[in-house]
N, C-alpha and C positions, 0 to 999 in steps of 0.2 A: 504494500500500499504506500502511496506516495502523495505528498501534499500538492504538488504540481505536475503539469503534463510534462514538462522539461525535464523533472527529476525522473519521471519514468523512462523517458527516452534515454536519457544517460545510463540508466541500469541496464535497458534494453542494448545498448551499445556495447556495454561490458560484457554481457552475457552472449549475444548472438554475434560472435567474431567470425573471421574468415574461416578458420578451421571447424566452427560450428556449421557453418553453411556448406562447407565441403563434405560433411558427413552425410552419407546416403540415408541414414536414418532419420534426417530431419526434413521438414518441408519448407524451410526458409530458402529464399533465392538470392537474398542480398544481407549484407550485414545491418544489424540492428541500429536503431537510433534515428530512423526516418520517419516514423509514425505511419499513419494509415495509407500514405500515398503508394507505398509498395503493393498493398493489397489490391488497390484500385488499379494500378499499372497491369498487375497480372490479370484481373477480370477484363479490363478494357482492352488488352491485347490478346485475349484468348490464349493465355499460356497455361502449361500444365493441364489439370483436370478441367478447366475452363475452357479448353479447346473443344470439349465434347458438348453435345447438347444435353438438355436436362435429362431427356429419356436415356441417352447413353450413359450418363452419370448414374442414374437410378438403376439400369440394368447392371453396371459395373458392380455397384454396391450391393445388389441382389447376388449376383454371381459369387462374389467375394465371401459374403455371409453364408451362401448355399455350400460352399466348399468346406466350411466349419461344421463339425458335429454339434448337436444340440447342447451336449454338455459344455463343449468349449464357448459356444455362444452365450449360454447362461452364466458360465463363470467369468467371461469378459464383461457382461453387463453387471453382474454382482460386484465383481471387483471394482470397476470403474465407478459404480455408484458409491461403494465404501470408501474409495481414495478421494473422489470428489466431496463426498460429505465430510471426511475427516478434514481435508483442507479448508472448506467452507466453515466448519465448526471452529478450527484453530484460529482462522483469520477473520472470524466475524463476519462472513460473507453471505449474500443471499437472505434466507429466512433467519440466519442466525445473527443478522445485523438488526432485526426487529426486536422491539420490546414485547413483553408478555402481552400487553394491551393491544399492540398493533396486530399480533398474531391472532389474538381472540377477535379483533375487529375484522381481519380479513377472512377468518373461518366464519363469522356470522355472516359476511357479504356473500361467501360462497354458498352457504346454505340457502339464503334468500334467493339467490339466482337459481339454485336447484329447484326450489319450491316454485319459483315463478315459471320456469321451463319444464316443470314435472320431470325431473331427471332423477335417475336411480331410485333412492328409497321414496321418493316423493311421487313415483309414477306407479299407480296401482297395477297397471298391467305387467310391469316388469317385476314387481313383488310377487304377483300371482304366478308368473312364469317360474321364478326361483322357488317358489312353494311347491310347483308341480315336479321340478326337477328332482328334489331330494339330494342326497349326496353329502359330501364333506363340508360344503358351505353352511348347510344347516344341520349338521350332525347326523345326517342320514335319515331323519324321520321325513314322513310324508303326511300331509293334512288330508282328513276325510271329515264329513259332517253328515249329521241326521237332519239338517235343515234349520235346527235351532242351536246346537251346540257343536263346537269344533273338536276334533281329537287329533292325537298324534299317533301314526302308525310308525312305530320305533324300528330302528336298524335290526334289532334282535328278532322282532316280529317278522320282518321282511325276510330274514334268513330262514325262518321256519315255514312261512306261507307268503308267496310273492303278493305284493300290494294289490296287483290287478286280479288274482285269484280271489284274494280277501274281499274285494269289492262285488265280484261276481257272485260270490257265496252269501254275501250279505246285502241284499237288495235295499235294505233300509237306509244305507249309506251311500254318499256319492263323493267323488274326488273333490278336494278343494275346501274353501273355508267360507263360512257366512260372515265372519266378523263379529259374531254374537258374543257368547259368554266366553270367559277364559278357557283355554283349551285343557282337556283332560287327558292325562297319561293312562292308557289302558294296560298296562302291564308292561314290564320292562324285559 
């Protein structure tokens, strides 16, 4: 972190030297200390990856990622997030720069926007679909109702008798929830 733009450029000049630029593992084309004009020069003159169309760059990126196994991609994302998060935390960057009150205000604004646009937990159709799926996100239970009260069909029950077979054999129940009374757990 620097107090002025010029101080930052001086540090960049110190770090991004000719030997740094010559290293094939770096992306810099010129020595540091020049500011943003280098990036604009590269883009304006279609150098490097900017010589490709957006579609070609996108395909290149997809091919590059497709050549990696799922575990490697997952590890890269996880490590990148941890490293970036640690750097931000250490240097008070991004969300770590905010006060507790600012974080709370941002969170409340996000919730209001979700409510207004009926996103995620504020979208009844989305919630209904999650309830129908079952599985690890909701501990494996499935909802069923008698039209008045809601019940949970647990994971253990599903292991004994499939949910579909249970509903077929118990015609007084149907899949889903009424939103009525609190759910009952019929046996675990």
